[in-house]
mmCIF file as Biopython writes it, N, C-alpha, C and O atoms, coordinates in Angstrom:
data_model
#
loop_
_atom_site.group_PDB
_atom_site.id
_atom_site.type_symbol
_atom_site.label_atom_id
_atom_site.label_alt_id
_atom_site.label_comp_id
_atom_site.label_asym_id
_atom_site.label_entity_id
_atom_site.label_seq_id
_atom_site.pdbx_PDB_ins_code
_atom_site.Cartn_x
_atom_site.Cartn_y
_atom_site.Cartn_z
_atom_site.occupancy
_atom_site.B_iso_or_equiv
_atom_site.auth_seq_id
_atom_site.auth_asym_id
_atom_site.pdbx_PDB_model_num
ATOM 1   N N  . MET A ? 1  ? 5.112  12.226  -11.049 1.0 0.0 1  A 1 
ATOM 2   C CA . MET A ? 1  ? 4.976  11.609  -9.757  1.0 0.0 1  A 1 
ATOM 3   C C  . MET A ? 1  ? 6.282  10.930  -9.354  1.0 0.0 1  A 1 
ATOM 4   O O  . MET A ? 1  ? 6.681  10.978  -8.190  1.0 0.0 1  A 1 
ATOM 5   N N  . LEU A ? 2  ? 6.945  10.299  -10.322 1.0 0.0 2  A 1 
ATOM 6   C CA . LEU A ? 2  ? 8.203  9.615   -10.023 1.0 0.0 2  A 1 
ATOM 7   C C  . LEU A ? 2  ? 9.255  10.588  -9.506  1.0 0.0 2  A 1 
ATOM 8   O O  . LEU A ? 2  ? 10.007 10.261  -8.588  1.0 0.0 2  A 1 
ATOM 9   N N  . GLU A ? 3  ? 9.310  11.777  -10.088 1.0 0.0 3  A 1 
ATOM 10  C CA . GLU A ? 3  ? 10.279 12.779  -9.641  1.0 0.0 3  A 1 
ATOM 11  C C  . GLU A ? 3  ? 9.990  13.209  -8.207  1.0 0.0 3  A 1 
ATOM 12  O O  . GLU A ? 3  ? 10.907 13.336  -7.396  1.0 0.0 3  A 1 
ATOM 13  N N  . ILE A ? 4  ? 8.726  13.430  -7.898  1.0 0.0 4  A 1 
ATOM 14  C CA . ILE A ? 4  ? 8.342  13.848  -6.549  1.0 0.0 4  A 1 
ATOM 15  C C  . ILE A ? 4  ? 8.680  12.766  -5.535  1.0 0.0 4  A 1 
ATOM 16  O O  . ILE A ? 4  ? 9.262  13.052  -4.488  1.0 0.0 4  A 1 
ATOM 17  N N  . LEU A ? 5  ? 8.320  11.532  -5.839  1.0 0.0 5  A 1 
ATOM 18  C CA . LEU A ? 5  ? 8.614  10.426  -4.922  1.0 0.0 5  A 1 
ATOM 19  C C  . LEU A ? 5  ? 10.112 10.213  -4.761  1.0 0.0 5  A 1 
ATOM 20  O O  . LEU A ? 5  ? 10.583 9.897   -3.668  1.0 0.0 5  A 1 
ATOM 21  N N  . SER A ? 6  ? 10.857 10.383  -5.838  1.0 0.0 6  A 1 
ATOM 22  C CA . SER A ? 6  ? 12.308 10.243  -5.761  1.0 0.0 6  A 1 
ATOM 23  C C  . SER A ? 6  ? 12.909 11.303  -4.844  1.0 0.0 6  A 1 
ATOM 24  O O  . SER A ? 6  ? 13.803 11.004  -4.052  1.0 0.0 6  A 1 
ATOM 25  N N  . LEU A ? 7  ? 12.426 12.526  -4.945  1.0 0.0 7  A 1 
ATOM 26  C CA . LEU A ? 7  ? 12.918 13.593  -4.073  1.0 0.0 7  A 1 
ATOM 27  C C  . LEU A ? 7  ? 12.544 13.341  -2.615  1.0 0.0 7  A 1 
ATOM 28  O O  . LEU A ? 7  ? 13.353 13.570  -1.716  1.0 0.0 7  A 1 
ATOM 29  N N  . ILE A ? 8  ? 11.330 12.872  -2.384  1.0 0.0 8  A 1 
ATOM 30  C CA . ILE A ? 8  ? 10.913 12.552  -1.013  1.0 0.0 8  A 1 
ATOM 31  C C  . ILE A ? 8  ? 11.797 11.454  -0.441  1.0 0.0 8  A 1 
ATOM 32  O O  . ILE A ? 8  ? 12.239 11.538  0.705   1.0 0.0 8  A 1 
ATOM 33  N N  . ARG A ? 9  ? 12.052 10.429  -1.236  1.0 0.0 9  A 1 
ATOM 34  C CA . ARG A ? 9  ? 12.869 9.299   -0.778  1.0 0.0 9  A 1 
ATOM 35  C C  . ARG A ? 9  ? 14.283 9.738   -0.415  1.0 0.0 9  A 1 
ATOM 36  O O  . ARG A ? 9  ? 14.897 9.161   0.483   1.0 0.0 9  A 1 
ATOM 37  N N  . GLN A ? 10 ? 14.806 10.752  -1.101  1.0 0.0 10 A 1 
ATOM 38  C CA . GLN A ? 10 ? 16.171 11.231  -0.859  1.0 0.0 10 A 1 
ATOM 39  C C  . GLN A ? 10 ? 16.203 12.511  -0.024  1.0 0.0 10 A 1 
ATOM 40  O O  . GLN A ? 10 ? 17.194 13.240  -0.044  1.0 0.0 10 A 1 
ATOM 41  N N  . ASP A ? 11 ? 15.126 12.783  0.707   1.0 0.0 11 A 1 
ATOM 42  C CA . ASP A ? 11 ? 15.049 13.974  1.581   1.0 0.0 11 A 1 
ATOM 43  C C  . ASP A ? 11 ? 15.314 15.275  0.826   1.0 0.0 11 A 1 
ATOM 44  O O  . ASP A ? 11 ? 15.948 16.188  1.354   1.0 0.0 11 A 1 
ATOM 45  N N  . GLY A ? 12 ? 14.827 15.354  -0.405  1.0 0.0 12 A 1 
ATOM 46  C CA . GLY A ? 12 ? 14.927 16.574  -1.195  1.0 0.0 12 A 1 
ATOM 47  C C  . GLY A ? 12 ? 16.221 16.754  -1.966  1.0 0.0 12 A 1 
ATOM 48  O O  . GLY A ? 12 ? 16.390 17.758  -2.658  1.0 0.0 12 A 1 
ATOM 49  N N  . ASP A ? 13 ? 17.132 15.806  -1.860  1.0 0.0 13 A 1 
ATOM 50  C CA . ASP A ? 13 ? 18.413 15.910  -2.564  1.0 0.0 13 A 1 
ATOM 51  C C  . ASP A ? 13 ? 18.229 15.475  -4.021  1.0 0.0 13 A 1 
ATOM 52  O O  . ASP A ? 13 ? 17.919 14.311  -4.273  1.0 0.0 13 A 1 
ATOM 53  N N  . PRO A ? 14 ? 18.412 16.385  -4.985  1.0 0.0 14 A 1 
ATOM 54  C CA . PRO A ? 14 ? 18.152 16.049  -6.391  1.0 0.0 14 A 1 
ATOM 55  C C  . PRO A ? 14 ? 19.264 15.251  -7.074  1.0 0.0 14 A 1 
ATOM 56  O O  . PRO A ? 14 ? 19.087 14.843  -8.222  1.0 0.0 14 A 1 
ATOM 57  N N  . ASN A ? 15 ? 20.391 15.012  -6.423  1.0 0.0 15 A 1 
ATOM 58  C CA . ASN A ? 15 ? 21.503 14.301  -7.057  1.0 0.0 15 A 1 
ATOM 59  C C  . ASN A ? 15 ? 21.106 12.908  -7.527  1.0 0.0 15 A 1 
ATOM 60  O O  . ASN A ? 15 ? 21.500 12.497  -8.618  1.0 0.0 15 A 1 
ATOM 61  N N  . TRP A ? 16 ? 20.342 12.178  -6.735  1.0 0.0 16 A 1 
ATOM 62  C CA . TRP A ? 16 ? 19.909 10.836  -7.119  1.0 0.0 16 A 1 
ATOM 63  C C  . TRP A ? 16 ? 19.023 10.899  -8.362  1.0 0.0 16 A 1 
ATOM 64  O O  . TRP A ? 16 ? 19.162 10.076  -9.267  1.0 0.0 16 A 1 
ATOM 65  N N  . CYS A ? 17 ? 18.117 11.867  -8.407  1.0 0.0 17 A 1 
ATOM 66  C CA . CYS A ? 17 ? 17.225 12.035  -9.563  1.0 0.0 17 A 1 
ATOM 67  C C  . CYS A ? 17 ? 18.012 12.350  -10.830 1.0 0.0 17 A 1 
ATOM 68  O O  . CYS A ? 17 ? 17.656 11.906  -11.921 1.0 0.0 17 A 1 
ATOM 69  N N  . ARG A ? 18 ? 19.068 13.110  -10.676 1.0 0.0 18 A 1 
ATOM 70  C CA . ARG A ? 18 ? 19.875 13.504  -11.836 1.0 0.0 18 A 1 
ATOM 71  C C  . ARG A ? 18 ? 20.800 12.392  -12.309 1.0 0.0 18 A 1 
ATOM 72  O O  . ARG A ? 18 ? 21.138 12.335  -13.491 1.0 0.0 18 A 1 
ATOM 73  N N  . SER A ? 19 ? 21.214 11.508  -11.407 1.0 0.0 19 A 1 
ATOM 74  C CA . SER A ? 19 ? 22.226 10.516  -11.765 1.0 0.0 19 A 1 
ATOM 75  C C  . SER A ? 19 ? 21.670 9.118   -12.055 1.0 0.0 19 A 1 
ATOM 76  O O  . SER A ? 19 ? 22.359 8.302   -12.667 1.0 0.0 19 A 1 
ATOM 77  N N  . VAL A ? 20 ? 20.450 8.831   -11.632 1.0 0.0 20 A 1 
ATOM 78  C CA . VAL A ? 20 ? 19.863 7.502   -11.851 1.0 0.0 20 A 1 
ATOM 79  C C  . VAL A ? 20 ? 18.685 7.643   -12.819 1.0 0.0 20 A 1 
ATOM 80  O O  . VAL A ? 20 ? 17.787 8.447   -12.571 1.0 0.0 20 A 1 
ATOM 81  N N  . PRO A ? 21 ? 18.671 6.879   -13.917 1.0 0.0 21 A 1 
ATOM 82  C CA . PRO A ? 21 ? 17.568 6.983   -14.889 1.0 0.0 21 A 1 
ATOM 83  C C  . PRO A ? 21 ? 16.218 6.564   -14.284 1.0 0.0 21 A 1 
ATOM 84  O O  . PRO A ? 21 ? 16.160 5.802   -13.319 1.0 0.0 21 A 1 
ATOM 85  N N  . ASN A ? 22 ? 15.152 7.080   -14.874 1.0 0.0 22 A 1 
ATOM 86  C CA . ASN A ? 22 ? 13.791 6.776   -14.413 1.0 0.0 22 A 1 
ATOM 87  C C  . ASN A ? 22 ? 13.537 5.280   -14.290 1.0 0.0 22 A 1 
ATOM 88  O O  . ASN A ? 22 ? 12.946 4.828   -13.309 1.0 0.0 22 A 1 
ATOM 89  N N  . TRP A ? 23 ? 13.980 4.510   -15.278 1.0 0.0 23 A 1 
ATOM 90  C CA . TRP A ? 23 ? 13.659 3.082   -15.287 1.0 0.0 23 A 1 
ATOM 91  C C  . TRP A ? 23 ? 14.384 2.322   -14.176 1.0 0.0 23 A 1 
ATOM 92  O O  . TRP A ? 23 ? 13.993 1.201   -13.850 1.0 0.0 23 A 1 
ATOM 93  N N  . ASP A ? 24 ? 15.421 2.903   -13.594 1.0 0.0 24 A 1 
ATOM 94  C CA . ASP A ? 24 ? 16.076 2.282   -12.442 1.0 0.0 24 A 1 
ATOM 95  C C  . ASP A ? 24 ? 15.465 2.755   -11.124 1.0 0.0 24 A 1 
ATOM 96  O O  . ASP A ? 24 ? 15.414 1.996   -10.155 1.0 0.0 24 A 1 
ATOM 97  N N  . ARG A ? 25 ? 15.006 3.997   -11.086 1.0 0.0 25 A 1 
ATOM 98  C CA . ARG A ? 25 ? 14.391 4.527   -9.854  1.0 0.0 25 A 1 
ATOM 99  C C  . ARG A ? 25 ? 12.991 3.960   -9.644  1.0 0.0 25 A 1 
ATOM 100 O O  . ARG A ? 25 ? 12.633 3.602   -8.522  1.0 0.0 25 A 1 
ATOM 101 N N  . GLY A ? 26 ? 12.206 3.876   -10.696 1.0 0.0 26 A 1 
ATOM 102 C CA . GLY A ? 26 ? 10.834 3.393   -10.586 1.0 0.0 26 A 1 
ATOM 103 C C  . GLY A ? 26 ? 10.513 2.445   -11.726 1.0 0.0 26 A 1 
ATOM 104 O O  . GLY A ? 26 ? 9.765  2.809   -12.633 1.0 0.0 26 A 1 
ATOM 105 N N  . PRO A ? 27 ? 11.064 1.231   -11.701 1.0 0.0 27 A 1 
ATOM 106 C CA . PRO A ? 27 ? 10.869 0.305   -12.819 1.0 0.0 27 A 1 
ATOM 107 C C  . PRO A ? 27 ? 9.395  -0.112  -12.986 1.0 0.0 27 A 1 
ATOM 108 O O  . PRO A ? 27 ? 8.612  -0.105  -12.036 1.0 0.0 27 A 1 
ATOM 109 N N  . TRP A ? 28 ? 9.059  -0.471  -14.223 1.0 0.0 28 A 1 
ATOM 110 C CA . TRP A ? 28 ? 7.688  -0.886  -14.546 1.0 0.0 28 A 1 
ATOM 111 C C  . TRP A ? 28 ? 7.457  -2.322  -14.099 1.0 0.0 28 A 1 
ATOM 112 O O  . TRP A ? 28 ? 8.200  -3.226  -14.480 1.0 0.0 28 A 1 
ATOM 113 N N  . LEU A ? 29 ? 6.445  -2.523  -13.308 1.0 0.0 29 A 1 
ATOM 114 C CA . LEU A ? 29 ? 6.111  -3.834  -12.766 1.0 0.0 29 A 1 
ATOM 115 C C  . LEU A ? 29 ? 5.635  -4.796  -13.849 1.0 0.0 29 A 1 
ATOM 116 O O  . LEU A ? 29 ? 5.759  -6.011  -13.694 1.0 0.0 29 A 1 
ATOM 117 N N  . GLU A ? 30 ? 5.092  -4.266  -14.942 1.0 0.0 30 A 1 
ATOM 118 C CA . GLU A ? 30 ? 4.512  -5.109  -15.986 1.0 0.0 30 A 1 
ATOM 119 C C  . GLU A ? 30 ? 5.539  -5.879  -16.811 1.0 0.0 30 A 1 
ATOM 120 O O  . GLU A ? 30 ? 5.185  -6.838  -17.497 1.0 0.0 30 A 1 
ATOM 121 N N  . THR A ? 31 ? 6.788  -5.476  -16.753 1.0 0.0 31 A 1 
ATOM 122 C CA . THR A ? 31 ? 7.804  -6.139  -17.558 1.0 0.0 31 A 1 
ATOM 123 C C  . THR A ? 31 ? 8.684  -7.022  -16.679 1.0 0.0 31 A 1 
ATOM 124 O O  . THR A ? 31 ? 8.868  -6.738  -15.495 1.0 0.0 31 A 1 
ATOM 125 N N  . LEU A ? 32 ? 9.218  -8.075  -17.250 1.0 0.0 32 A 1 
ATOM 126 C CA . LEU A ? 32 ? 10.084 -8.968  -16.494 1.0 0.0 32 A 1 
ATOM 127 C C  . LEU A ? 32 ? 11.343 -8.231  -16.025 1.0 0.0 32 A 1 
ATOM 128 O O  . LEU A ? 32 ? 11.768 -8.384  -14.880 1.0 0.0 32 A 1 
ATOM 129 N N  . LEU A ? 33 ? 11.924 -7.444  -16.902 1.0 0.0 33 A 1 
ATOM 130 C CA . LEU A ? 33 ? 13.109 -6.672  -16.522 1.0 0.0 33 A 1 
ATOM 131 C C  . LEU A ? 33 ? 12.776 -5.682  -15.408 1.0 0.0 33 A 1 
ATOM 132 O O  . LEU A ? 33 ? 13.543 -5.536  -14.456 1.0 0.0 33 A 1 
ATOM 133 N N  . GLY A ? 34 ? 11.646 -5.009  -15.522 1.0 0.0 34 A 1 
ATOM 134 C CA . GLY A ? 34 ? 11.219 -4.059  -14.492 1.0 0.0 34 A 1 
ATOM 135 C C  . GLY A ? 34 ? 10.971 -4.743  -13.161 1.0 0.0 34 A 1 
ATOM 136 O O  . GLY A ? 34 ? 11.339 -4.217  -12.111 1.0 0.0 34 A 1 
ATOM 137 N N  . TYR A ? 35 ? 10.351 -5.911  -13.200 1.0 0.0 35 A 1 
ATOM 138 C CA . TYR A ? 35 ? 10.092 -6.683  -11.985 1.0 0.0 35 A 1 
ATOM 139 C C  . TYR A ? 35 ? 11.406 -7.062  -11.304 1.0 0.0 35 A 1 
ATOM 140 O O  . TYR A ? 35 ? 11.540 -6.942  -10.086 1.0 0.0 35 A 1 
ATOM 141 N N  . ARG A ? 36 ? 12.359 -7.513  -12.089 1.0 0.0 36 A 1 
ATOM 142 C CA . ARG A ? 36 ? 13.662 -7.895  -11.530 1.0 0.0 36 A 1 
ATOM 143 C C  . ARG A ? 36 ? 14.389 -6.690  -10.940 1.0 0.0 36 A 1 
ATOM 144 O O  . ARG A ? 36 ? 15.002 -6.786  -9.877  1.0 0.0 36 A 1 
ATOM 145 N N  . ARG A ? 37 ? 14.319 -5.565  -11.630 1.0 0.0 37 A 1 
ATOM 146 C CA . ARG A ? 37 ? 14.956 -4.356  -11.113 1.0 0.0 37 A 1 
ATOM 147 C C  . ARG A ? 37 ? 14.285 -3.904  -9.816  1.0 0.0 37 A 1 
ATOM 148 O O  . ARG A ? 37 ? 14.961 -3.513  -8.865  1.0 0.0 37 A 1 
ATOM 149 N N  . ALA A ? 38 ? 12.970 -3.957  -9.783  1.0 0.0 38 A 1 
ATOM 150 C CA . ALA A ? 38 ? 12.240 -3.535  -8.591  1.0 0.0 38 A 1 
ATOM 151 C C  . ALA A ? 38 ? 12.619 -4.393  -7.388  1.0 0.0 38 A 1 
ATOM 152 O O  . ALA A ? 38 ? 12.806 -3.879  -6.286  1.0 0.0 38 A 1 
ATOM 153 N N  . ARG A ? 39 ? 12.731 -5.692  -7.603  1.0 0.0 39 A 1 
ATOM 154 C CA . ARG A ? 39 ? 13.096 -6.590  -6.495  1.0 0.0 39 A 1 
ATOM 155 C C  . ARG A ? 39 ? 14.505 -6.316  -5.989  1.0 0.0 39 A 1 
ATOM 156 O O  . ARG A ? 39 ? 14.800 -6.543  -4.816  1.0 0.0 39 A 1 
ATOM 157 N N  . GLY A ? 40 ? 15.370 -5.833  -6.861  1.0 0.0 40 A 1 
ATOM 158 C CA . GLY A ? 40 ? 16.746 -5.559  -6.478  1.0 0.0 40 A 1 
ATOM 159 C C  . GLY A ? 40 ? 16.958 -4.185  -5.873  1.0 0.0 40 A 1 
ATOM 160 O O  . GLY A ? 40 ? 18.011 -3.931  -5.288  1.0 0.0 40 A 1 
ATOM 161 N N  . ASN A ? 41 ? 15.988 -3.293  -5.998  1.0 0.0 41 A 1 
ATOM 162 C CA . ASN A ? 41 ? 16.128 -1.940  -5.451  1.0 0.0 41 A 1 
ATOM 163 C C  . ASN A ? 41 ? 16.018 -1.954  -3.932  1.0 0.0 41 A 1 
ATOM 164 O O  . ASN A ? 41 ? 15.328 -2.788  -3.346  1.0 0.0 41 A 1 
ATOM 165 N N  . ALA A ? 42 ? 16.718 -1.007  -3.311  1.0 0.0 42 A 1 
ATOM 166 C CA . ALA A ? 42 ? 16.667 -0.876  -1.855  1.0 0.0 42 A 1 
ATOM 167 C C  . ALA A ? 42 ? 15.277 -0.404  -1.418  1.0 0.0 42 A 1 
ATOM 168 O O  . ALA A ? 42 ? 14.580 0.291   -2.157  1.0 0.0 42 A 1 
ATOM 169 N N  . ARG A ? 43 ? 14.902 -0.786  -0.235  1.0 0.0 43 A 1 
ATOM 170 C CA . ARG A ? 43 ? 13.620 -0.352  0.322   1.0 0.0 43 A 1 
ATOM 171 C C  . ARG A ? 43 ? 13.768 1.022   0.946   1.0 0.0 43 A 1 
ATOM 172 O O  . ARG A ? 43 ? 14.845 1.338   1.450   1.0 0.0 43 A 1 
ATOM 173 N N  . PRO A ? 44 ? 12.754 1.840   0.935   1.0 0.0 44 A 1 
ATOM 174 C CA . PRO A ? 44 ? 11.453 1.634   0.315   1.0 0.0 44 A 1 
ATOM 175 C C  . PRO A ? 44 ? 11.565 1.759   -1.203  1.0 0.0 44 A 1 
ATOM 176 O O  . PRO A ? 44 ? 12.236 2.653   -1.718  1.0 0.0 44 A 1 
ATOM 177 N N  . ARG A ? 45 ? 10.914 0.870   -1.891  1.0 0.0 45 A 1 
ATOM 178 C CA . ARG A ? 45 ? 10.984 0.815   -3.357  1.0 0.0 45 A 1 
ATOM 179 C C  . ARG A ? 45 ? 9.941  1.734   -3.975  1.0 0.0 45 A 1 
ATOM 180 O O  . ARG A ? 45 ? 8.868  1.960   -3.416  1.0 0.0 45 A 1 
ATOM 181 N N  . ILE A ? 46 ? 10.286 2.250   -5.135  1.0 0.0 46 A 1 
ATOM 182 C CA . ILE A ? 46 ? 9.336  2.985   -5.973  1.0 0.0 46 A 1 
ATOM 183 C C  . ILE A ? 46 ? 9.094  2.100   -7.183  1.0 0.0 46 A 1 
ATOM 184 O O  . ILE A ? 46 ? 10.039 1.724   -7.877  1.0 0.0 46 A 1 
ATOM 185 N N  . ILE A ? 47 ? 7.841  1.764   -7.442  1.0 0.0 47 A 1 
ATOM 186 C CA . ILE A ? 47 ? 7.500  0.887   -8.556  1.0 0.0 47 A 1 
ATOM 187 C C  . ILE A ? 47 ? 6.422  1.575   -9.386  1.0 0.0 47 A 1 
ATOM 188 O O  . ILE A ? 47 ? 5.429  2.064   -8.848  1.0 0.0 47 A 1 
ATOM 189 N N  . SER A ? 48 ? 6.626  1.607   -10.698 1.0 0.0 48 A 1 
ATOM 190 C CA . SER A ? 48 ? 5.646  2.190   -11.620 1.0 0.0 48 A 1 
ATOM 191 C C  . SER A ? 48 ? 4.779  1.090   -12.207 1.0 0.0 48 A 1 
ATOM 192 O O  . SER A ? 48 ? 5.239  -0.030  -12.428 1.0 0.0 48 A 1 
ATOM 193 N N  . SER A ? 49 ? 3.509  1.426   -12.457 1.0 0.0 49 A 1 
ATOM 194 C CA . SER A ? 49 ? 2.611  0.441   -13.054 1.0 0.0 49 A 1 
ATOM 195 C C  . SER A ? 49 ? 1.386  1.112   -13.652 1.0 0.0 49 A 1 
ATOM 196 O O  . SER A ? 49 ? 0.919  2.138   -13.157 1.0 0.0 49 A 1 
ATOM 197 N N  . HIS A ? 50 ? 0.877  0.522   -14.717 1.0 0.0 50 A 1 
ATOM 198 C CA . HIS A ? 50 ? -0.408 0.913   -15.279 1.0 0.0 50 A 1 
ATOM 199 C C  . HIS A ? 50 ? -1.405 -0.229  -15.161 1.0 0.0 50 A 1 
ATOM 200 O O  . HIS A ? 50 ? -2.451 -0.211  -15.809 1.0 0.0 50 A 1 
ATOM 201 N N  . LEU A ? 51 ? -1.088 -1.217  -14.342 1.0 0.0 51 A 1 
ATOM 202 C CA . LEU A ? 51 ? -2.006 -2.337  -14.159 1.0 0.0 51 A 1 
ATOM 203 C C  . LEU A ? 51 ? -3.288 -1.859  -13.473 1.0 0.0 51 A 1 
ATOM 204 O O  . LEU A ? 51 ? -3.234 -1.005  -12.588 1.0 0.0 51 A 1 
ATOM 205 N N  . PRO A ? 52 ? -4.441 -2.406  -13.876 1.0 0.0 52 A 1 
ATOM 206 C CA . PRO A ? 52 ? -5.670 -2.074  -13.150 1.0 0.0 52 A 1 
ATOM 207 C C  . PRO A ? 52 ? -5.626 -2.685  -11.746 1.0 0.0 52 A 1 
ATOM 208 O O  . PRO A ? 52 ? -5.008 -3.728  -11.533 1.0 0.0 52 A 1 
ATOM 209 N N  . VAL A ? 53 ? -6.268 -2.040  -10.820 1.0 0.0 53 A 1 
ATOM 210 C CA . VAL A ? 53 ? -6.226 -2.463  -9.430  1.0 0.0 53 A 1 
ATOM 211 C C  . VAL A ? 53 ? -6.694 -3.915  -9.246  1.0 0.0 53 A 1 
ATOM 212 O O  . VAL A ? 53 ? -6.273 -4.585  -8.303  1.0 0.0 53 A 1 
ATOM 213 N N  . GLN A ? 54 ? -7.556 -4.396  -10.137 1.0 0.0 54 A 1 
ATOM 214 C CA . GLN A ? 54 ? -8.063 -5.765  -10.036 1.0 0.0 54 A 1 
ATOM 215 C C  . GLN A ? 54 ? -6.970 -6.802  -10.279 1.0 0.0 54 A 1 
ATOM 216 O O  . GLN A ? 54 ? -7.135 -7.959  -9.893  1.0 0.0 54 A 1 
ATOM 217 N N  . MET A ? 55 ? -5.869 -6.422  -10.903 1.0 0.0 55 A 1 
ATOM 218 C CA . MET A ? 55 ? -4.815 -7.377  -11.219 1.0 0.0 55 A 1 
ATOM 219 C C  . MET A ? 55 ? -3.750 -7.484  -10.121 1.0 0.0 55 A 1 
ATOM 220 O O  . MET A ? 55 ? -2.864 -8.335  -10.203 1.0 0.0 55 A 1 
ATOM 221 N N  . PHE A ? 56 ? -3.830 -6.636  -9.105  1.0 0.0 56 A 1 
ATOM 222 C CA . PHE A ? 56 ? -2.884 -6.725  -8.005  1.0 0.0 56 A 1 
ATOM 223 C C  . PHE A ? 56 ? -3.286 -7.888  -7.089  1.0 0.0 56 A 1 
ATOM 224 O O  . PHE A ? 56 ? -4.477 -8.149  -6.917  1.0 0.0 56 A 1 
ATOM 225 N N  . PRO A ? 57 ? -2.320 -8.580  -6.506  1.0 0.0 57 A 1 
ATOM 226 C CA . PRO A ? 57 ? -2.656 -9.685  -5.609  1.0 0.0 57 A 1 
ATOM 227 C C  . PRO A ? 57 ? -3.366 -9.177  -4.349  1.0 0.0 57 A 1 
ATOM 228 O O  . PRO A ? 57 ? -3.155 -8.041  -3.925  1.0 0.0 57 A 1 
ATOM 229 N N  . ARG A ? 58 ? -4.195 -10.015 -3.765  1.0 0.0 58 A 1 
ATOM 230 C CA . ARG A ? 58 ? -4.951 -9.624  -2.567  1.0 0.0 58 A 1 
ATOM 231 C C  . ARG A ? 58 ? -4.024 -9.236  -1.420  1.0 0.0 58 A 1 
ATOM 232 O O  . ARG A ? 58 ? -4.339 -8.338  -0.638  1.0 0.0 58 A 1 
ATOM 233 N N  . ALA A ? 59 ? -2.891 -9.908  -1.321  1.0 0.0 59 A 1 
ATOM 234 C CA . ALA A ? 59 ? -1.941 -9.617  -0.244  1.0 0.0 59 A 1 
ATOM 235 C C  . ALA A ? 59 ? -1.457 -8.164  -0.299  1.0 0.0 59 A 1 
ATOM 236 O O  . ALA A ? 59 ? -1.095 -7.582  0.723   1.0 0.0 59 A 1 
ATOM 237 N N  . PHE A ? 60 ? -1.455 -7.594  -1.495  1.0 0.0 60 A 1 
ATOM 238 C CA . PHE A ? 60 ? -1.014 -6.216  -1.658  1.0 0.0 60 A 1 
ATOM 239 C C  . PHE A ? 60 ? -1.851 -5.264  -0.815  1.0 0.0 60 A 1 
ATOM 240 O O  . PHE A ? 60 ? -1.321 -4.319  -0.232  1.0 0.0 60 A 1 
ATOM 241 N N  . PHE A ? 61 ? -3.129 -5.506  -0.749  1.0 0.0 61 A 1 
ATOM 242 C CA . PHE A ? 61 ? -4.051 -4.590  -0.068  1.0 0.0 61 A 1 
ATOM 243 C C  . PHE A ? 61 ? -3.959 -4.703  1.463   1.0 0.0 61 A 1 
ATOM 244 O O  . PHE A ? 61 ? -4.417 -3.812  2.179   1.0 0.0 61 A 1 
ATOM 245 N N  . GLY A ? 62 ? -3.372 -5.786  1.956   1.0 0.0 62 A 1 
ATOM 246 C CA . GLY A ? 62 ? -3.150 -5.925  3.384   1.0 0.0 62 A 1 
ATOM 247 C C  . GLY A ? 62 ? -1.750 -5.502  3.804   1.0 0.0 62 A 1 
ATOM 248 O O  . GLY A ? 62 ? -1.397 -5.582  4.981   1.0 0.0 62 A 1 
ATOM 249 N N  . SER A ? 63 ? -0.953 -5.050  2.838   1.0 0.0 63 A 1 
ATOM 250 C CA . SER A ? 63 ? 0.433  -4.649  3.125   1.0 0.0 63 A 1 
ATOM 251 C C  . SER A ? 63 ? 0.487  -3.171  3.505   1.0 0.0 63 A 1 
ATOM 252 O O  . SER A ? 63 ? -0.533 -2.482  3.520   1.0 0.0 63 A 1 
ATOM 253 N N  . LYS A ? 64 ? 1.677  -2.704  3.805   1.0 0.0 64 A 1 
ATOM 254 C CA . LYS A ? 64 ? 1.889  -1.297  4.140   1.0 0.0 64 A 1 
ATOM 255 C C  . LYS A ? 64 ? 2.261  -0.457  2.931   1.0 0.0 64 A 1 
ATOM 256 O O  . LYS A ? 64 ? 2.691  0.687   3.080   1.0 0.0 64 A 1 
ATOM 257 N N  . ALA A ? 65 ? 2.100  -1.008  1.737   1.0 0.0 65 A 1 
ATOM 258 C CA . ALA A ? 65 ? 2.448  -0.287  0.504   1.0 0.0 65 A 1 
ATOM 259 C C  . ALA A ? 65 ? 1.571  0.939   0.331   1.0 0.0 65 A 1 
ATOM 260 O O  . ALA A ? 65 ? 0.391  0.925   0.679   1.0 0.0 65 A 1 
ATOM 261 N N  . LYS A ? 66 ? 2.150  1.987   -0.204  1.0 0.0 66 A 1 
ATOM 262 C CA . LYS A ? 66 ? 1.414  3.213   -0.504  1.0 0.0 66 A 1 
ATOM 263 C C  . LYS A ? 66 ? 1.119  3.241   -1.994  1.0 0.0 66 A 1 
ATOM 264 O O  . LYS A ? 66 ? 1.974  2.920   -2.820  1.0 0.0 66 A 1 
ATOM 265 N N  . VAL A ? 67 ? -0.105 3.629   -2.322  1.0 0.0 67 A 1 
ATOM 266 C CA . VAL A ? 67 ? -0.516 3.654   -3.721  1.0 0.0 67 A 1 
ATOM 267 C C  . VAL A ? 67 ? -0.998 5.049   -4.072  1.0 0.0 67 A 1 
ATOM 268 O O  . VAL A ? 67 ? -1.395 5.297   -5.210  1.0 0.0 67 A 1 
#
């Protein structure tokens, strides 16, 4: 899924996918390092997570985020 989203974000250009590691393109929200990387990434951000939906903040569901 990360590869597909990365290609969509770059209009199909695979250079970004080849040159930027997975953990920088779609950092894990569950880790402090991943959270910091995600906040520093340009919008629209790609964020990876295995958190159950119940652990997301309520504000998330009123946002324009895609899940």
